[in-house]
C-alpha positions in Angstrom: 0.2 -0.5 0.3 1.0 3.4 -0.8 1.0 5.2 2.1 -1.3 8.6 2.5 0.9 11.1 3.1 2.2 10.4 -0.2 -1.2 10.1 -2.2 -2.1 13.8 -0.6 1.0 15.3 -2.1 -0.2 13.7 -5.2 -4.0 15.2 -5.4 -1.7 18.5 -4.5 0.4 18.3 -7.0 -2.5 17.4 -9.9 -4.6 20.9 -8.8 -1.5 22.8 -9.7 -0.9 21.2 -12.5 -4.6 20.6 -14.0 -6.9 22.0 -12.0 -8.0 18.8 -11.1 -8.9 18.3 -7.4 -9.5 15.7 -5.3 -9.0 17.0 -2.1 -12.7 16.7 -1.2 -13.6 13.2 -2.7 -13.7 10.6 0.3 -10.3 9.6 1.6 -10.4 5.5 1.2 -11.7 4.9 -1.5 -10.3 7.3 -3.4 -6.9 6.2 -2.2 -7.3 2.7 -2.5 -8.4 3.2 -6.5 -4.9 5.7 -6.6 -3.2 2.4 -4.9 -4.8 -0.2 -7.4 -3.9 2.4 -10.4 -0.3 2.5 -9.0 -0.6 -1.2 -8.7 -2.1 -2.3 -12.8 0.3 0.1 -14.3 3.5 -1.4 -13.2 5.5 2.1 -12.9 8.5 1.1 -11.0 8.1 3.3 -8.1 5.0 5.5 -7.0 7.7 8.6 -7.5 8.3 8.1 -10.7 4.6 7.6 -11.5 3.9 10.7 -9.5 6.8 12.4 -11.9 4.9 10.7 -15.6 1.5 12.1 -14.0 3.2 15.6 -14.2 4.9 15.4 -18.3 2.0 13.1 -19.3 -1.5 14.7 -19.8 -2.6 11.3 -21.9 -1.3 9.0 -19.1 -2.8 11.8 -16.6 -6.3 11.6 -18.1 -6.1 8.1 -17.9 -5.3 8.7 -14.3 -8.6 10.2 -13.7 -10.4 7.4 -16.0 -9.5 5.6 -13.4 -9.6 7.0 -9.9 -13.4 8.0 -11.0 -15.5 5.2 -10.8 -18.5 4.8 -13.9 -20.5 2.2 -12.8 -23.1 2.1 -14.7 -25.9 0.5 -16.7 -29.1 1.3 -18.7 -32.3 1.2 -16.9 -30.1 1.1 -13.6 -32.7 0.6 -10.5 -35.7 0.2 -12.8 -38.1 1.3 -9.8 -36.8 4.8 -10.4 -37.1 4.9 -14.2 -40.3 3.7 -13.7 -40.9 6.6 -11.2 -39.9 9.2 -13.6 -42.6 7.6 -15.9 -45.4 7.8 -13.1 -44.6 11.2 -11.7 -41.8 12.9 -13.3 -42.4 13.1 -16.9 -46.6 14.4 -16.8 -45.1 17.9 -15.3 -42.4 17.7 -17.3 -45.2 17.5 -20.0 -47.0 20.8 -19.3 -43.4 23.0 -20.0 -43.0 24.3 -23.5 -39.0 23.5 -23.1 -37.5 20.8 -21.0 -34.0 21.5 -20.4 -32.3 18.2 -18.2 -29.1 18.0 -17.0 -27.2 14.4 -16.2 -24.2 15.2 -13.4 -21.9 12.4 -13.8 -23.3 11.0 -17.5 -20.4 8.3 -17.4 -20.4 6.4 -20.3 -23.8 7.5 -21.2 -26.2 4.3 -20.6 -28.5 6.5 -18.2 -28.6 8.6 -20.4 -30.4 7.1 -23.5 -32.2 5.9 -21.8 -34.1 9.0 -20.5 -34.1 9.4 -24.2 -35.9 6.6 -24.7 -38.5 7.4 -21.4 -39.3 10.9 -23.1 -39.5 9.4 -26.4 -42.3 7.6 -25.0 -43.9 9.7 -23.8 -43.6 12.0 -26.9 -41.4 14.8 -25.3 -38.3 14.1 -26.9 -38.9 17.0 -29.9 -39.5 19.7 -27.2 -35.9 18.1 -24.5 -32.3 18.7 -25.1 -30.4 16.8 -22.8 -27.1 17.9 -21.3 -24.7 15.1 -20.6 -22.0 15.9 -17.8 -18.8 13.8 -16.7 -15.3 15.2 -15.5 -13.8 12.5 -17.1 -12.9 12.8 -21.3 -12.7 9.2 -22.4 -15.9 8.4 -20.8 -17.7 11.6 -22.5 -16.1 10.1 -26.0 -17.4 6.6 -25.4 -21.0 8.3 -24.7 -21.0 10.7 -27.6 -20.5 7.5 -29.8 -23.7 5.7 -28.6 -22.2 2.5 -29.1 -22.6 -0.3 -26.2 -21.9 -4.2 -26.2 -24.6 -5.9 -28.1 -24.1 -8.8 -24.5 -25.6 -6.3 -22.4 -28.0 -5.9 -24.3 -30.7 -9.1 -22.8 -29.8 -7.0 -19.4 -30.8 -4.1 -20.8 -34.3 -5.1 -22.1 -35.0 -7.2 -18.3 -34.4 -3.4 -17.1 -36.2 -1.7 -19.4 -39.8 -4.0 -19.4 -38.8 -3.6 -15.8 -39.2 0.3 -16.3 -42.8 0.1 -17.7 -41.8 -0.1 -21.0 -43.9 -1.5 -23.9 -41.7 -1.5 -27.0 -39.5 -4.1 -28.1 -36.4 -2.7 -26.5 -34.6 -3.7 -30.2 -36.2 -0.7 -31.9 -33.8 1.4 -30.8 -30.4 -0.2 -31.5 -28.6 -1.8 -34.5 -26.6 -4.2 -34.0 -23.6 -5.1 -35.5 -21.5 -8.5 -34.3 -20.3 -7.0 -30.9 -22.1 -3.4 -31.0 -25.2 -2.0 -30.5 -25.2 1.4 -31.5 -28.5 3.8 -30.6 -30.6 5.5 -33.2 -28.7 9.0 -33.4 -32.7 10.5 -32.9 -32.3 9.8 -29.3 -28.4 11.5 -29.4 -29.2 14.0 -31.5 -30.9 16.0 -28.5 -27.3 15.1 -26.5 -25.0 17.9 -25.8 -21.3 16.4 -23.8 -19.8 18.1 -22.1 -16.7 18.0 -19.6 -18.1 19.6 -15.9 -15.8 19.2 -12.5 -18.5 19.2 -10.0 -15.8 20.3 -7.3 -15.4 23.4 -9.8 -17.5 24.5 -12.7 -20.4 26.6 -12.3 -23.6 26.1 -13.6 -24.2 26.9 -16.7 -27.9 27.2 -17.5 -31.1 26.7 -15.8 -32.8 23.2 -15.8 -36.1 21.5 -14.8 -34.5 17.5 -14.0 -31.3 17.3 -12.9 -29.8 13.8 -12.4 -27.1 12.8 -10.5 -26.7 9.1 -9.3 -24.1 7.3 -7.0 -21.8 10.6 -7.3 -22.2 12.7 -4.3 -21.5 8.9 -2.5 -17.9 9.4 -3.6 -18.1 12.8 -2.1 -17.1 13.9 1.8 -20.0 16.2 3.4 -18.8 19.4 2.8 -18.7 18.9 -0.9 -22.0 16.8 -1.1 -23.1 20.0 -0.1 -21.3 22.4 -2.4 -22.6 20.4 -5.2 -25.8 20.3 -3.9 -25.9 24.1 -3.7 -24.6 23.8 -7.7 -28.1 21.8 -8.5 -29.9 24.0 -6.3 -28.7 27.1 -8.9 -29.9 24.9 -11.8 -32.7 24.3 -10.8 -36.1 25.8 -11.9 -38.0 26.9 -9.6 -40.6 23.7 -9.2 -38.0 21.7 -10.8 -36.8 17.8 -10.3 -33.5 16.1 -8.7 -32.7 12.9 -8.8 -29.7 11.2 -7.1 -28.5 7.6 -7.0 -30.2 5.1 -4.2 -27.4 5.4 -0.9 -27.6 9.1 -1.8 -30.0 12.1 -0.3 -31.1 15.6 0.2 -31.5 15.3 4.6 -29.3 17.4 6.5 -27.8 19.2 3.8 -28.4 22.9 3.2 -31.1 22.7 0.9 -33.0 20.3 2.4 -35.9 22.3 3.7 -37.0 23.7 -0.3 -37.4 20.3 -1.4 -40.3 17.3 -1.5 -39.8 14.2 -1.7 -41.5 13.1 -5.1 -42.8 9.8 -3.3 -41.5 7.9 -0.6 -39.4 5.1 -1.8 -37.0 6.8 -4.6 -34.9 9.4 -4.0 -36.2 12.6 -6.5 -37.0 15.5 -4.9 -39.0 18.9 -5.9 -38.0 22.4 -5.6 -41.1 24.3 -3.5 -39.5 27.8 -4.0 
């Protein structure tokens, strides 16, 4: 195991060199992922790895890709998407135009899931989905709309459990090992890098989704990010978090009401 002091020194240098600030990420999991990266890349020493990170931007972006968590799948937590269908989309339908921000979008599976929901609700034509992540490599993959065909069976099962009525295969074209999703879905998406730690609000949204990202931040940073979302939401907008995340005890908790008790979606009430 790499000494904690050495990792903290590296993180300080990363901020100075690249502007990526991981100082408020939960320590135990972050240290574990950096140690794993060091082991997997078989560097001669941690000091030499640190020097290479400072000198080689490509190696550094590989580092960012490895230490930021990108676990996702289409219609992940099917009950969540079923709740969006039944309780959130009917409200969004009353807006003349719908702006949605998917923060921490990873490789894009959940963005395409939401686009399918919007299409089935006849809302995609008046929607724009902003999909952001700190990790440029996963954004590049998300932009392609191409996923491994082996995952389509699980995706289809999730889709059905979420209330989907179509044959899921109508949304993609399979070619050998890949499944490419319909461009009618991706043309309503804007993919961009965004750092939740350092970057500002950039629009006013009716729905913000940031699922299973905050669990990797400490309490102080969680509060800052939630305040960023609050500044970015329409006065009656919706905020969706992951299954282990909550607004409880956050700086913005008093301004939101949970939509249904068993799903992590809140509506702003100011």
